[in-house]
N, C-alpha and C positions, 0 to 999 in steps of 0.2 A: 737019904740025901736031901738037903734043903732045896727048895724051889725058888730061884731068884729070877727076876725080870730086870734086864737093863733097858730102861725106858727111853734111852737116847744115846746113840753112838753112830759113828760115821765110818763103817767098815768099807765103804766104797772108795775112800780117799787113797792117794798113792802111797801113804805110809804103810799100807797093808799089802801092797802089790806083791812083795816078795814071799809072804807067808800067811796070806789071808785064810787059807783052809786050816792051817795049824792053829791060828788064833781062834777060829770058830770051834775047833775041836777042844781047845783048852777051856773055852767058856762052858761048853757042855760038861766037861769033866769037873768044873767048879760048881755045877748045879744051876747054871744059867740056862733056863729052858725057853725063854722068849726074849727077843731083842727087837727094838724099834730102831730102824735106820732112816732118819730124815734126810731129804735132799736139801741143798742150799741154793741150787740153781737148776736149770733144765738138764744139763748133762748129768749132774749128780742125782737128780730125781729119777732119770732113766736108769742109772746104775743101781739105785736103791731098789727099784722095781725088779730089775734083773736078779739082784741078790736074793730078794724075797722068793722069786720063782725057784731058785736053785736050792734054797735051804728051808726046811720046814720050820726051823726055830726063828727065822727072820721075817719081820714085817716091815713094810715101807711107809714112809710119809713123803709127800711131794710138796715143794714150795720154793720160794725165792727168799733167801736170807736178806736182811736189811743192807748188808754190804753189797749185795748184787741187785738191789732194787732198781738201780738205773738201767739194768739190762732187761727188765720185765716189761714187755709191750703187750698189745692185744693178742697177737699171735701166740706169745708165750703163755698167756693166761688160758687160751684155748687148749694148748697142749697140756698144761697142768690139769685142766678139767678132764681131758681124755685119760691121762695117766691116773688121776684120782679115782676113776671108775673101774680100774683094773683090779683083779683079785689080789688080796693081801695088802692093799693100800688102805691104811687105817686112820690117816690124819692128813691135814694140811699143815705143813711145816718143813723146815724151820722158818718161821716168819716173825716179824716184829720190828723193833726200833733199836738202833745202836747209836747213841749220841757220844760215845767215847771215841770211836775211831772215825765216825762220820765219813765212811768211804763212799756213801751215796748222800746227796743233799737231803736234809731233813724233810723237806716237803715231798720229795720223791719217795723217801722211805715211807712216809705216812700214806701216800696214795697207794703204794704197792701193798702195804699192810692192810689197808681198808679193802682193797680189791680182793685180796686173798681171804679176808674174813668173810666177805660176801660169798665167795666161792664155797667156803666151808659151810656156810648157812644153807646155800642152795643144795649142796650134796648131803647135808646132814652128818658132817664129819667133825670131830674135835680138832682143835688147833694146838700146835706146839709153838710156844711163844718165846722168842729171844728178847730180853730186855736188859740193856746195859746203859746205865745213866740216863734212862728215859722213863722213869717210873710214873711220873705224873701223866704223860701223854699216853703211855701204854694202858694204864688203868682207865683213863677216860675213854679211850677207844674201845676197850674190852667191855666197859660198862654199857656203852651205847649199843654195842653189838649183842651183848648178852640179854639186854632188855627186850630184844626182838626175836629171841630164840625160844624154841620149845624142844629142848633135847640136849645134845652134847655141848660141853664147854671146852675144856682143854687144860693145858699145864703150862705154868711158867717154869721153863726148864732151866736147870743149873742156877737156881734162885740165888740172887746176890743182894737182896734187900734185907731189911730188918723185920722184927716181929710185927710191927704195926703194918708194914706193907703186906706181909704174908696174911695177916688177918683181913685186910681189905680184899685181897685176891680170893681168899677162901670164902668170904661173904658173897662174892660174885659166883661162887660155885666152882672155882678153879682149883686144880691140884697144884702142889708145890713140888718141884723136882730138886732133890738133894744130890749133889755130886761130890767129887773127890776132895774139894777144899774143906769139907766138914771134918776130915781127918787131920788137918794141919794144926800144929801146936797152938797157934794164936787165933784160930778161927772160932773165938768164943761166941760171936754174934750168930754164926751159922749153926752152932750147936744149940743156941737158944731157939732159933727158928725150928730146928729139927725136933726140939722138945715141945714147942708150942703148937705146931700145926696138928689139927685133928688127924689121928692115925689113918682114918679112912680117906683122907685127901692128901696123902703123902706118897710120892714116888721116889725111887732111887735110880741113879743113872751114872754112867761114866763120862759121857761126852767124849769118848775115845775118838781119836788118839790124844786128846787134850786132857788137862786137869787131873793128871795121875795122882792117886791117893798115896799116902804113906802106906807101906814102906818103900814104894817104888818111885816116889816123886823125882822128877827130872828125867825119867825114861818115858818111852811111848806108852800110852794107856791102852787098855783093851778090855772087852766086856767081862772077862774073868775077875777083874779087879773091883767089880761092883760089890763083891763080897766084903771088901774093906769099908765101903760106904755103909753097907747094912750093919756091920759091926759097930761103927761109930754112932749110927742112929740108935741102935739098941742100947749102947752104953749111955747115950744122952737121955734116953727115955726110961731107963731102968727096966727094959724088956729083954727077953732072950733073942738071940739071933734068929731062931726059928720063928718066933712070933713076928718079927719085923719082916723077914723074908716072905712068910705066908701072906701077911696083910698087904704089903706093897705089891706082891705079884697079883693078888686078887684085885687091887686097885687098878693096876695096869690093864688087866683083863676087862674090867668094867668100863674104864674110860675108852679104850681102843677097840672093844669088841673082839678081843682075842679068843681063839679057840685052842683046844688041845691042852 
């Protein structure tokens, strides 16, 4: 059986409340041996840690999403620090900037992002970065942060930029996360990115329950569907499914320090 890693999904969300255990079982049957579940705020970060405790295949990340940046205060940062030190917490995330929805003011997003980058540096953890319509500011902040690090970097998850942006991120030592849209008929730019990124800096993910790949687009996404992302990446690169699965799983293990 192939060995797949879903480097980003949200199994703690209510969309999975009715059948979470069945979803996790299907992922295992599809060859998904490791799953990263990032938080987006304090409650979801706590839930991610709890899921990681309950399931050998699941690892947690903790953080405040840019949408929730306005809720992150000093006490919240302290709790994130406490959570980040627990077993099976492998990253700070999902953090970053979102200038598309602007659900938190941009200056507030930037302060929350910076504070969580500093937390990751203090704890020696990689970061899981959300970037939507904020490429210039995200890269500038990551460049400043990376220049002061001696260790882990992170991933631009569910990457939505072009090849040039991916090259800039890769030059900073970051991984590029490819998700369901790579399977869409008109996603030519995304397949160009999947082809151009060095294979050792490529991750695959579902972002479940969102961004469902073909052939299930329009339905709830789940970790088992990372198989379709891997197939699309393999086709774009002229590699076998087994080669893409093995390398992206090794990449996830290297970035996040996964065991097993």
